[in-house]
C-alpha positions in Angstrom: -31.9 39.5 144.9 -29.5 42.0 144.5 -28.1 42.6 140.8 -24.4 43.2 142.4 -22.9 42.5 145.5 -19.2 43.0 146.8 -19.7 39.5 148.5 -21.7 36.5 147.7 -21.5 33.6 150.1 -22.5 30.7 149.4 -24.2 28.6 151.7 -25.8 29.8 154.9 -25.0 27.3 157.3 -22.3 27.5 160.2 -19.2 28.0 158.3 -21.7 31.2 156.2 -22.7 32.8 159.0 -19.2 32.8 160.5 -17.8 34.1 157.6 -21.0 36.8 156.9 -20.3 38.1 161.1 -16.6 39.1 160.2 -17.5 40.9 156.7 -20.2 42.8 158.4 -17.5 43.9 161.4 -15.1 45.0 158.6 -17.6 47.2 156.5 -17.6 44.6 153.3 -21.1 44.4 151.6 -22.0 40.9 151.4 -25.7 38.3 150.7 -25.7 35.4 151.9 -27.6 32.7 149.6 -28.9 29.1 151.0 -31.0 26.8 149.5 -33.0 25.7 152.3 -36.3 27.2 153.6 -34.8 28.1 156.7 -31.6 28.6 158.4 -30.5 25.8 160.3 -32.5 23.7 158.3 -29.5 22.0 157.2 -29.3 20.4 160.9 -32.9 20.0 161.1 -32.6 17.0 158.4 -30.1 15.2 160.4 -31.1 12.4 161.9 -33.8 12.4 165.2 -31.0 11.4 168.1 -28.2 13.6 166.5 -26.3 15.6 169.4 -22.9 17.5 168.3 -19.6 15.6 169.7 -18.4 19.3 170.8 -19.3 20.7 174.1 -21.8 23.9 174.0 -18.2 25.6 174.8 -17.0 24.7 171.5 -20.0 25.0 169.2 -20.8 28.3 169.2 -20.2 31.1 166.6 -18.4 33.8 167.6 -20.8 37.0 168.6 -22.9 34.5 170.6 -23.0 32.2 173.3 -25.0 28.6 172.7 -27.5 29.5 175.8 -26.6 27.3 178.9 -30.4 25.8 178.2 -29.2 24.0 175.3 -28.0 20.7 176.4 -24.0 20.1 177.4 -23.7 18.5 174.2 -26.3 20.3 171.5 -29.1 18.2 169.4 -29.5 18.9 166.1 -32.4 21.1 166.5 -30.7 23.1 169.3 -28.0 24.1 167.1 -30.6 24.7 164.0 -32.4 27.2 166.6 -28.8 28.6 167.5 -27.7 29.0 164.3 -31.2 30.7 163.4 -30.8 32.9 166.2 -27.4 33.7 165.5 -28.4 35.4 161.9 -31.1 37.0 163.3 -29.1 38.9 166.4 -26.3 40.2 163.9 -29.1 40.9 161.2 -27.0 39.1 158.5 -28.9 39.4 155.2 -29.4 35.8 154.2 -31.6 34.7 150.9 -33.0 31.5 152.0 -34.3 28.8 149.1 -32.1 30.4 146.5 -29.9 27.6 144.9 -26.7 28.8 143.2 -26.7 26.8 139.8 -23.7 28.1 138.2 -20.7 30.1 138.9 -18.5 31.6 136.2 -16.2 34.8 135.1 -17.3 38.0 134.6 -14.4 38.9 133.6 -12.6 41.7 135.3 -13.2 45.0 133.4 -16.3 45.9 135.7 -14.6 45.3 138.8 -17.1 42.4 139.8 -15.8 39.3 139.0 -18.2 36.9 139.0 -22.1 35.9 137.9 -23.7 34.0 140.1 -26.8 32.0 138.5 -29.3 31.6 141.1 -33.2 30.1 141.1 -33.9 33.9 142.2 -32.0 35.5 139.1 -28.3 36.2 138.2 -26.2 38.9 140.5 -22.8 40.2 139.8 -20.2 39.5 143.0 -16.1 41.2 143.0 -15.7 38.0 145.5 -17.3 34.9 145.9 -16.7 32.9 149.5 -18.1 29.2 149.1 -19.3 28.2 152.4 -21.4 24.6 151.6 -19.0 22.8 153.6 -17.5 19.5 152.2 -20.5 17.1 153.2 -22.9 17.5 150.0 -22.8 14.5 148.2 -23.1 11.2 149.7 -20.7 8.5 149.2 -21.6 4.8 149.1 -19.3 2.2 147.6 -20.7 1.0 144.3 -20.4 -2.9 145.7 -23.5 -1.8 147.1 -25.6 -2.3 143.9 -24.8 -6.0 144.4 -27.0 -6.6 147.2 -30.3 -7.8 146.4 -33.3 -5.4 147.0 -34.9 -6.7 149.6 -31.8 -5.8 151.7 -32.8 -2.2 153.2 -29.7 0.6 152.4 -29.6 4.0 153.6 -27.4 6.4 153.9 -26.4 8.3 157.2 -28.0 11.6 155.7 -31.4 10.2 154.6 -31.3 8.3 158.4 -33.8 9.3 160.8 -34.4 6.8 163.0 -34.1 2.8 164.0 -37.8 2.2 162.3 -35.6 3.2 158.7 -34.1 0.0 158.8 -35.9 -3.5 158.8 -36.0 -5.8 161.8 -32.3 -8.1 162.2 -29.0 -8.3 161.2 -28.0 -4.4 160.7 -24.7 -3.8 159.0 -23.1 -0.1 160.0 -20.5 0.8 157.4 -18.1 3.5 158.0 -15.4 4.3 161.4 -16.2 7.9 162.1 -18.7 9.7 165.0 -21.8 9.4 162.5 -20.8 5.6 162.5 -20.3 5.0 165.9 -23.7 6.9 167.1 -25.8 5.5 164.7 -24.5 1.7 165.5 -24.5 2.1 169.6 -28.2 3.3 169.0 -29.5 0.8 166.2 -28.1 -2.1 169.0 -30.5 -1.4 170.8 -33.1 -2.5 168.7 -31.0 -5.2 166.2 -28.5 -7.3 165.5 -25.5 -4.7 164.2 -22.1 -5.2 162.7 -20.1 -2.3 162.9 -17.8 -2.2 159.7 -14.9 0.2 160.1 -11.8 0.6 157.6 -9.2 0.8 160.5 -9.7 -0.1 164.2 -11.9 3.0 165.5 -9.9 5.5 168.2 -11.9 6.2 170.5 -11.4 9.4 173.0 -12.7 10.0 176.5 -15.2 12.7 176.6 -13.2 13.6 179.6 -9.8 14.0 181.0 -9.7 14.4 185.0 -13.2 15.3 185.0 -13.4 17.7 182.5 -14.4 17.8 178.9 -11.3 16.5 176.9 -11.7 19.8 174.4 -9.8 22.0 177.3 -6.3 20.5 177.4 -6.7 20.1 173.7 -7.6 24.1 173.9 -5.0 25.1 176.3 -2.0 23.3 175.0 -2.6 24.5 171.9 -3.4 21.7 170.0 -7.0 22.6 168.7 -5.2 25.7 166.9 -2.0 23.6 165.6 -2.1 24.7 162.0 -2.8 22.1 159.6 0.5 21.2 158.4 2.0 20.8 162.1 3.4 17.8 163.3 0.6 16.7 165.6 -1.9 17.9 163.0 -0.3 15.6 160.2 -0.4 12.8 163.2 -3.7 13.6 163.8 -4.6 13.4 160.4 -3.3 10.0 159.5 -5.1 8.2 162.8 -7.6 8.9 161.0 -11.7 10.4 162.5 -11.4 10.2 166.5 -14.7 9.1 168.2 -15.3 11.1 170.9 -17.4 9.0 173.7 -17.1 5.5 174.4 -21.0 4.3 174.2 -19.6 2.3 171.0 -16.8 0.6 172.2 -18.9 -0.6 176.0 -21.2 -1.8 173.4 -18.8 -4.1 171.5 -17.2 -5.0 175.3 -20.4 -5.9 176.7 -21.3 -8.1 173.5 -24.4 -5.5 172.2 -22.7 -4.8 169.0 -19.9 -6.7 166.9 -17.2 -4.8 165.4 -15.1 -5.8 162.5 -12.2 -3.8 161.2 -12.0 -4.5 157.4 -13.1 -3.0 154.2 -16.6 -3.6 152.4 -14.9 -4.9 148.8 -17.7 -6.7 147.6 -21.7 -7.4 147.8 -24.1 -10.2 146.3 -27.2 -11.0 147.7 -27.4 -10.9 151.1 -23.8 -10.1 152.1 -21.1 -8.1 152.4 -17.7 -9.1 151.9 -14.7 -7.6 153.2 -11.2 -7.0 152.6 -10.1 -9.9 154.8 -12.2 -12.2 153.5 -14.8 -12.5 156.2 -18.3 -12.4 154.7 -21.3 -10.4 156.3 -25.2 -11.0 156.0 -27.3 -8.2 156.3 -31.2 -7.4 156.1 -30.0 -4.2 156.1 -27.5 -1.5 155.8 -26.5 2.2 156.9 -23.9 3.7 155.2 -22.0 6.5 157.5 -19.1 6.1 154.7 -19.0 10.4 154.2 -18.9 12.2 151.2 -17.1 13.5 148.2 -16.5 16.5 147.1 -18.9 17.9 144.6 -19.2 21.3 143.4 -21.1 21.2 140.4 -22.2 24.9 140.7 -18.5 26.2 140.6 -18.1 26.3 136.7 -14.7 28.0 136.8 -11.2 27.2 135.4 -8.5 26.3 137.7 -11.1 26.5 141.1 -11.3 22.5 141.3 -8.7 19.4 140.6 -9.7 16.9 138.5 -11.7 15.1 141.2 -13.7 17.8 141.6 -12.1 18.9 145.1 -11.6 22.7 145.9 -8.0 24.0 145.1 -7.1 26.2 147.6 -4.4 27.4 150.1 -5.7 28.0 153.3 -8.9 28.7 151.7 -7.8 30.8 149.4 -8.5 30.1 145.8 -5.4 30.1 142.9 -8.4 32.2 141.2 -8.5 35.8 142.2 -11.6 36.9 144.2 -12.7 32.7 145.0 -12.6 31.3 148.5 -13.7 28.7 150.6 -14.1 28.3 154.4 -15.5 25.0 156.8 -13.6 22.6 154.9 -11.6 19.9 157.1 -8.1 20.6 157.6 -8.3 24.3 155.8 -5.6 26.3 158.4 -5.8 24.1 161.1 -6.9 21.2 163.0 -10.3 22.3 164.4 -11.0 23.8 160.8 -13.5 20.8 160.8 -16.0 21.4 164.0 -17.9 24.6 164.9 -15.3 26.2 167.7 -12.3 26.8 163.8 -14.6 28.9 162.4 -13.9 32.2 164.5 -10.2 32.0 163.6 -11.1 30.9 159.8 -13.1 33.4 159.2 -11.1 36.4 160.7 -8.3 35.5 158.6 -9.9 34.7 155.1 -12.0 37.8 156.0 -8.8 40.2 156.2 -7.8 38.9 152.5 -11.4 39.1 151.2 -11.8 42.7 152.3 -8.5 43.7 150.8 -9.2 41.7 147.1 -12.8 43.9 147.7 -10.9 47.1 148.2 -8.7 46.5 145.1 -11.6 45.9 143.2 -13.0 49.3 143.5 -14.9 51.5 145.7 -17.0 49.7 148.5 -20.8 49.6 148.0 -22.8 50.9 151.0 
């Protein structure tokens, strides 16, 4: 671990690597730290059958396309291996198995700005980019504690395959892509009820024989600013579920869909907002994540709820930045495709900040 660095990037997933690529192009010295043993391990830890809902063309970072040997929709290990190859190809300085425990202000007298305490030691940085993403702390409703111990409960982050849940009646709680994929998978071996907070928005994978992402790109919808009317409309609709496999399973009677919120639980029953009660032998919580950045100990960096305070990735704290957040700058900020534009624009801001703080190292 170096004692000093111009830019410290926290997180070695696709956002951190994409940001590192841009800083390398700009000639700004940086180090990426990641708490996993290998680049790509964040993907290797997901469930076995996971495939991205974005096609190969829209799942690559700038500077290296995904090889044709990768499936049209990349699988988890294909994505993990790609990120590892990306870091190697561009010689990105990634310090793996390194966890950041605290980031604090160091004062501006030395021109470095921040002190990061890590499991490998202390590093001073002029600027810090948080690239850990929003998917860090699993969110499970408090009412889950009301279920009796015999009911097996698993969050999607800990799920590997159908064997993680007991035979019988399984509730998959959530309305996004993960919930739909997992409910469809489990419906082959279990009696599944998918409980979504609102009617799922199923989006066809293809329009006139081509992936739906191409017309979205060609008409400029993917790159729509986060505050545009089209982005706000799509945001208000909730997560779109790419593909209709789960929809077909519902229509065929292979699984049941209930549209309501879980508001209570007791014994072996989930209670829904509309009064429905669902008996379960197991629950798969695909209920997302909450903001959790306990290592960011900088006044003004987080909201009272612990979420990042930022304007298009730029913190009100001078020298602190974020990347990889949904709706950060554009509609596609939440998918790998959006990292290209977000990192390019953010790198320009970071470069300017580092140059103002003094001579670049190296």
